[in-house]
Each structure stands twice: as C-alpha cells, then as structure tokens.
N, C-alpha and C positions, 0 to 999 in steps of 0.2 A: 229182464224186468227187475230182478232183485238188485242187479248192479246199478241200474238207474236210480232205484229207490235209496240205496246205500249212498250213492253220490249226492243225492238231494239232501239226505240227512246230514252228511258231512258238510255240505255248503251251509245249511241252516245253523249247524253248530259253530262253524267258523264265523258266520255273520253275528250270531248271538254273543260269542266271546268278544268279538270286535266291538260290538255295541256296549257291552258291559265295561270293557276296558276304557272306551271313550267316555262313558258316563262317570266312572270313577276318577279318571284324570280331570274331567271338567269340574267335578266337585272339589278335588284337591287344589287345582289352580285358582278356583274362584274364591277360596278362603283368603281373608285378609291376613297378611303376614304380621310378624311381631313389630313392636316399636323399636326403631333404630334411628339414631341421629349422628351425623358426622358434620363437623364444622371444618370447612376448607377455606383457606385465606384468612385475612385478618377480620376479627369480629367487629372492629370499629371502622371498617372500610367505608368510603363514601357511597359506594354502590353495593347493594345487597341482593342476593337471589335466594329464593326458596325452590329447591328441586325436589319434587315428590315422585316416588316410584312405589310399586308394590313388589316385594321380593318374589322372584320366581322360585318355586320349590324344587325345580328340576335343574335349571341352569341359573347362574347368578349374573347374567350379562347386564340386566337392568341396573343393578347397583354399581357395577364397574363402569358402565356408560355414564351414569349420573355423576359419579365421583370424577371421572375423567373430564366431563363437561365443566364441572366446578373448578377443576385444576386449570382448564383453559381460561375461565373467567378470572381466576386468581392471578394468572400471569399478567393480566391487565389491571390489577389492583382491586378486584372485587372480593367480597366475602360471601360465602355461600353456606347455607344449611341444607344438607342432603338428608332427606328424611323419608321414612316409609309413610304410607297412607295412615297407618295406625298412630304415628307420631305427629302427623301434620296438624292435628287439632290443637296441639300445644302452641302453635305459632299463628293462630288466626288473628290475633290482635296486633301482631308485629307488622311493621311496614317493610315492604320489599319493592325494589325497583323492577324486579323480574321474577316471574313464576315460570317454572319449567315442569312439564308433566311428561314423564317417561312411562309409556304403556306397552306391556307385552301384548302380542296378538294371540288370541285363542278363538278358534272357530270363526276366523276372519273378522273379529271385532276386538276393540281394545279391552284389556282385562276389566272385570266387573268392579274391582275396588277403586281403580282410577276413575272409571266412568261415574261411579256413585260419588266419589270425592268431588269431582268437578261439578256435577249436578247440584250438590249441596253446598257449594262454595259461593258465597255472595261477596267475597273480597277481591275478586279478579276483574270486576267490571271496570273498564277503562285502563286496565293495567297491561303492561307488556307481558306477553306469554309466548313461550316456545313449546312446540309439541315434538316429542321424540317417540317414534313408533318402532318397536322391535318385533322381530319374528323370524321364522325359519327362512322365509323368502317371499311368501305371498302376503304382502302387507298393504296393498293399495286401498282396499276397502276399509281396513282398520284405520289407516292414516286419515282417510276422508272423514270417517265417523268421529275420530278424535278431534280433528279440526272443527267439524260442525258443532260438537259439544262446547268447545271453547268459544266459538263465535256466538252461540246461543246465549252465553253468559255476558255478551257484549265486551269481551276482552279484546285487546289489540294483539292479534296473532302476527308476530313479526317474522316467524320462520317455522318450518316444519321439515323434519328429516326422518328417514328410515335407516335403520341399521339391521343387518341380517346375521343370523347365527350360521346358516348353511349356505344360502345363496351368496356368491362372491360379492364383497363390498367393493373391491377393486379387482378387475380382471387380471391385471398384470402381476398381482401379488398372490395368485391362487395357491402357491406352495406354502405360504405362511398361514398361521392360524387365523381363520376368518374372524373370530371373536377379538383377537389382539388387534387386528386391523381396524375393526369397528371401534374399539376403545381409543386407539390413536386418532381416528377420524372425529370422535366425539370431543376430544380435547381441542382439536383444530376448530371445530364448530363452536365451542365455547369462546375461543379467541375471536372468531368472526362476529359472534353476537355481541360481545363486549365492545368491539370497535363500531358495530352498527348502531348500538344504543348511544354511544358517546357522540356520534356525529349528528 
C-alpha cells in the first residue's frame, strides 16, 4: 500500500512540475520581444515588403526565416523591412506591396504577439499577404488559425507555408541541419512570391 501511495505522489509531483514548467514557458514566449529593424534590398525599390515576426526567446528561427525570405525578394529587385512586432507600429503609415507575417507555434496556435498585431492592423485590407508558420512539427492548426486571422482582415492571402525546427522540412536532406534547410527554403519561397506578384 505504501509503495502505491509513494508512486502516486511521485506521479503528482512530476505532473505538477511539468505544469509549472509549461506555464513559465508560455508566459516567457507570449511576451512581446524587443524592437528590431533590418532593411534588406534597396530602400527605393519599386516593390516593397514589410515582414513582421516576434522573436522567439528560445530559438531564433523566425528572424532567420524572415530575413531569408526578404533576401529571396531582394534577388527579384524588392526592398524589405524585416521588423519585430514591437517595431511594426513605426511603419503603419508607410505603403507596402506585400505584408508577410511569420508566426511561431505555441500550444498549437500562432504566437500571441503576431495574433494581436494582425487583429489590431487595419492597413492590410485588400493588400497582398503571405503567412509563414513555424513550429517543431505540429503546425496545421496554427497555420489555419493564422490564415483565418488574415482573411478576417479582408487581406488577399496569396500563399501560406510552414517551416519546422524538428520535423524534417525535406526528407532527403535529413542529415543536414533542419533549421538551415528551412532558411534556404524561405529564400526560395521569397523568390517564388516576388515572381507570383509580378505576374
């Protein structure tokens, strides 16, 4: 009987610690990150994009993906501003041909800062928008929710992609760093979008 009781206490302690860890991580990742701005491509380009992400405090894949996407656009003559959610407010009055929202997946939903930014953004109605969803591997629900948020703002969602940190992005290249593959794929995606909008 004592053994069963001890086992039950151990299970409850493990569950409690897991719950506390999950709550702490949720609070940390839900915090809006610092203001960061990067300009990629020519600032006087004919086509301009605003790429918005919220920096992940654990992995920095979102910034790498966003900048790589901008580099793809740049190869086709675009100029991009890659900004964090905290810095995006500085560009509300500026005109952009394309808006890109890069969201991390936490608890099977897009990160809170990106969700709130889109909900409070009245400048994307009728504009071309691309959604990028990042996660460890289970991103279907998060991607759908991000797409729905964009459509609710009556924006023109021209494409949506997911990139993974742990789940292989390309099966044949599983020996290479998955995040490096994702960054390369994001650049190619940027090139594809530039060509799609031009046509």
